[in-house]
N, C-alpha and C positions, 0 to 999 in steps of 0.2 A: 504493499499500499504506501503511495506517496504522499507528500506534504499536500498536494491538491486535493485528494481524496480526503485527507483528514478535515481539512478545511470545509469541504463540501459538507462533511457528517457532523461539524461541530454545531451547537445551537446558537441561533441568531438571537441578538438582544432582542428587545421589544421595541420597536420605532416609535418616535413621537406621536407619527400618524395613527398607527394601532391603537395607541393609549388614548388619544384624542377619541379616536371613533367610539370605542367601549365605554369611556367614560360620558363623553355627550349624550350617548343611547340612555344615561340613566338619569339625565337631566339636573346635574348640580346647580347649587345656587352660586351666589357671587361670593358667599365667604366659606370656604373650604377647610377642613381640618384632617391630618392625618395622623393614625395612631402609630406612632414612632418607637420601637424599641431600640433601633441601630442594628438588629439583626439583618442577614441578607435578604430576606422577603421585603421586610418594610423598607429597607434601604433602597432597592430596586423601586418601590411605588413612592418614595419621597421624591427621587431622581426624576421619574416620568412626571409625577404631579408637578415638580417645580419647572420643569422645560413646559408643561401645559400652562400653568399659571401665568408664566414670564409672556407667552403670547396671547394671553387675555388679561391685559392690562387694567381691566376693571374686577378682576379676581383676586381676591385675599387669601393667602394661604399660611396656615398654622400648621405647627408641629408639636405634638405631645407626647411626651415620655412618662409612663407610669414606673415608678420607683417601688414595688412592694417591699422591700426591706425584707426579704426571706434569705438573701445571702449577703455575705460580706463584701462582696463584690458589687453589688448593685448600685450603690451611690456612685462608685467610680463609671461605670457601666451608662449610668444616666448621665453623667457630666460628659463621657465621649461621644454620647447621642447628640447632646447639644452642641459639640465641636461639630459634628458631621452636617447637623442642620445649618448652624453658620456658614459651613464652606459652600452649602447648596444656596445660600442666601434666604432661608425660610426662618421666619419668628419662631422660637422654641420656648417652651417652659417644660418643667419637671413638676409632675403630680406624685405626691407621697402618700401612699397609704399608711395611716397613724392608726394607733391603738392594737389591743391585743390580737393576735392571730390564732385561729381555730387550732386544736391539734389534731383534727381530723378533716378530712374533705378538703385540705387545703388548695388544691387547684381550683375546684368551684367556686370558694369562698374569694379566692384570688380575682378567679373570672368577674365574678359579680362585683367585687370593689372596683376593679380597673375599669370598666364600663360605667360606672357609676361617676368616678372621677374624670372618664372622657366625656360623659355627658354634661356634667357641669362646666366643665374649661369650654367645650363647645359653646354653652349659652353665655359664657362669661365674654366671649370674644364675638357673639353673632353668628357663629357658623352654622348653618343649617344642614351640614352634611359632614359624616366622619367617614373617612375613608381607611379600609384597613385590608392587608395584603395577603387576605385569603387567596389560594391558587388551586390548580388541577388536585394535585397531590392532597392538599387539606381537605376538599371535597370526598376525594376516594378513602381517607383515614378516618374520617368523621363516619362515612356509612360503614366502615367495619367496626367501628367502634359501638355503634347503635344496634349493629347485626348480634354482635355479641351479646347485646343487653335484652336481646328477644323483642327489640322494638317493631313496631308495627308501621303501617304506611306513613304516619306523620313522621315518626322519628328517622325513616329511612329516606325521607325526601331530601331532595339536594338544599344545601343552603341557598336562600336567594340571593340574586345580586343587590338586591334593594329590601329595607326592612325597616319599620320606625323603629329608632333606639328610645323612645319612649312616647307614651301618649297623652303625659301630663304636662303642661307648662309648654314653653317654646318648642315647637316640634322641632327634632332633629333625625335624619335618617342615617342609617348605616350602608354604607356602598362599597361594594366588593368589584371592582373594576377589573381584577385579574384572574377572575373565578376558573376560567376556562384555557389558563395558560399554564404548561408545566413549570416546575420549580428551576427547571434547567436554563430556559429562557429570562428568568430572573436573575438568577447567576449571572449568565452571561452579560447582562444590562449593568450590574454592578461590577463586572471586571473592565467593561468597555469604558467605565467612568473613571477607574483606576482609582476606586476609593475601597477602604478595607471595612468590611464591617465587623461588628461586635458579635462574638462567638459565645452562646450560652451553653454552658457545659449541660445543663439540666436536659438540652434538647437530645441528650445521647444517653439519658438515664434511664434503662429500664425498668425502673421502677415505676415510671408514669406509663399508662396504658397507651396514651398517644405514641410514644416512643416504639413500643411493641407493633402497634398496628402500621407504623412507617416500615419498620424492618419486615412485616408480615406481607407487607405488598411486593417486597423484592422476591419473595418467595412464591408468592402466588403469580407472579407476572407470567413465567414460563406457563401456566396453564390457561392463558388468555385472560385470566383476572388483573388484569394492568390498571393503571389509575384511570386512564381515558374509560375503559368499559364500564368499572363500578361509578364513576361520575354519570356517564349516560345511564345506567339503572337509575342513581337517585334521581335523575331528572325525570324519569318515567315515572318513579314514586310520587313525584312531586305534582305531575300533571293529574294522577290519578286524585292525589290528596284534593287538587282544586275542584274535581268534580263533587266528591263527597261535602267538602265545605258547603259549596253551592245546593246541594240537596237539603244540607241540614239548614241553612240559613231561609230557604224556602218553608221548611218544617216551622221553625219557629216563629217565621213571620206570619204564619197563615194561624197557628193557635196557640201560641205563648203571649201574654200580656206583661211588661214590666212595669210595676207600679212606681211613682216618684218616690214613694215611702221604702223602696228598695226591696220588696219582694216579688215573686213572679208566679203567675198564674197559668198555667195549661190543660189542656184536655187529656186525660190519662191515656184515653183511648186512642189518640192521635199520636203519641208518644210511644206507644206500645205497638202501635199497629203499623208502625214504620220499620223498614227494614233493619234488623239490630244493630248494624254498624252506624246506620245513620240515628236511631234511638238513643244509643250509648253516646254518640259525638254530643247531640241534642242534652242529653243529662248533663254531660261535662261542660258544655257552654251554660247551662243554668247554674252549676255549681259556681262557675269563676263569676258569672254576674252577680249571685246574690251571696257568695263568700269574700269577692274582691280580691280573690289571689290571680297570680300571673297562670299557674298550673293546675290541671285537673289532677283529682285524686288516682290512686294505683287501678288499673283496670279491675282487678279482683274486688274492689270495693263499689266500682261503677257496676259491675256485673251484677253485683249481691243485691243493691238497691233497686236496678232495675228489674230484676227477677221478682223482689217483692212487690215493687207497684203492678206488674203484670199478675200477679197472684191476688191482688189486694191484701196484703197481710202486712201493711206498714204499721198496723196498729194504731197506737195514740201518737206514733209518728217515729221516724228514724233520722239519725242524723248521720252526717259524711261530710269531712272537710269544712267544718264549720257552719254547715248549712242543714235546715232541718226539712224533712218531707214527711207530708200529711197528705190524706185524700178527704174531700168531702165532695159527695155528690158526683163523681165521676171528675173533679175537678182537683187536680196536684197541685197542693199548695207549696210552694218553695219559699222560704223564709230563712234570715238570720240567725243561727244559734245565739241565745241570749249570753252564754258564757263566753262564745268567742267574740261577741261585741264589746263584752265588758273588758276581754283581755287585750282588745286593740292597741296600740302604741298611740298614748294621746297625743294631739296636734296643738301646738302653743301658736296664738294668733293676736296680734295688736291691729289696731284701725289700719285699714288699706291693705292687710295682708290676705292671702288665702293660700289654699293648701288641700289635700287629699288626706280625709279620715277612713279608716278601716278598708282602704282599697275600693270602698265604693262612691263616698260622696265627696264631690267638691265644694269647700264652703270659703266663703269671702266675707271677712266682717268689715263692711262699709260704715259703721259709726260705734264708736264706743269711749268711754271715758279716756283721756288723754293717759298714757304710759300706762295703761291697766292692761296686762297681758291675760287672756281667757285661755282655758285649758279646755279643749273640745275632747269629749269622750263619751261614753254610752249614757244616754237616760237614767236605765236602769230603773227598778221598782221606786226610788227614792225620788227621783227626778220627775217621774211620772206623776207620782202623787203629788208634788209640787204643782203640777201644771193642772191637773185636775182640781185643785183645791180653788182656783182662780180662774181657769179656762172652762168653757162650755163649746159644744160642738166639735169635740175631737173626732178622729175619723172612728167609723166603726170597722174597725178590723181586732184581732185578738191583740190582747195588752202586750204579749211576749214581743211582736212586732213593733209597737210603739217604742219598746223597752231597749231595743235595739237601734232606735235612730240618735243622730249625733246631739248632743245638748252643749251650751258654751257655760262653762262651769269658774266661778270666782271662788278658788278655796273648795269648800264643801256646799256652795250656794250655787242653785241654778240661776243663771242670769236670762238664758233664752234658750228655745229649740227651734230652730229655724223654720222646720216642717210645722211647728204646733202652735208657737206664741211666744212672747217676751213676759219675762217676770220682772226685769230691770228697765227703767226708763233710760233711753240714751243709747240703748242698744240696738243695733239693726245689721242683719246678717242674711245673705243667700244662699240658697244650697241648690245643688242639682247632681243628678246621677251622672257618674263618669260613662263613658261611649261604652255600649255593652260589648262584651269579648267575643261575641259573634259577629261573622262577616254581614255587611250591609245586605239585605236581603235584593236577589234580582228584581227587577221592574215588574216582571209579570206575577211575582209573588206577592208584590205590594197590592196590585190590582184586585188580586183573588179574595 
């Protein structure tokens, strides 16, 4: 083999035109951030993003590096990432994960903390999009990891090129413009730029499942199960997931009613009469809506409640995921469990501030005595009793539902319940449900 053959077979760097086409298809805003560890993948992304932004003079580009503080070398690596960003002419900031670290599940906790820090940093600079360097092999590794955990269609679906990073506050999207590109082309991009990336030793530590999955890809490739094939399978799963989500949205749009008080009523016959996969997905969506959580309970729990609904054996009620289920005349009542609402993290508000409480309600304190900070927590029996002593015409719903609504408290005194009334003069607050966690229903479902 001659030198010319070697050159022909070597991976080509990602061109500016290729990158611009991929990113433009995602419709980025005028202020964009890059999650930048300084490793080979994120360095390739920052190189390409810096060139792209330079050609679009109206675009602001930022780079953020998260220092998890989990290794002694992390602080020095973050400083090196800052140096690399400066070399590329990109404003950079180091974000530190402070506080105690968990003894178990450290990777999951670090991921959650990382995205929380990145989201806040984006909002601070007004960036509407956060670019991450996930590539073809990442897609394949994720598929293998989820397959090993027994995931269904949702878990095996491909990582999307675009998704909301948060539904609360200023909207920020997570964009993956490199998702269909192999890692070797990213490495070639870095080599052409003559920059030296940071090498994280944990990326070779087989104690972590993702490293094991990465090495398994090399073993599976000769069988035809290479990164490209696995990524295509994940994409097929993604298309199947979209169909199932659409059918679930139709079912919920036609037969479920989400009350401003946070509970849902749904025809039990419609839920149980749907194909089991659709019914279980609808049940999971109801739990997320009423429970305020981001994730549904495990499948075994869902199946047990689903079966009990079908058999009419819920008795006086059954709970799952902080949500209570009860049957009344063929209507399934899904409400927040009182104990779960009372255990929700309190929200502190001053005049002019807003926030989300219990994952269900967005509150804004429009008017209040100056410098007084109110604590938002569940009404409970005590708060409901105080309201009933002074208010009339409270909604005719079970007392347990009213007890799970938010109240504004000053110490142990209830000042207001935005849904139900005010006990303290000079206090005005607004409350609204957060967006439902199931997809918007198709237009034909809305007309049905």
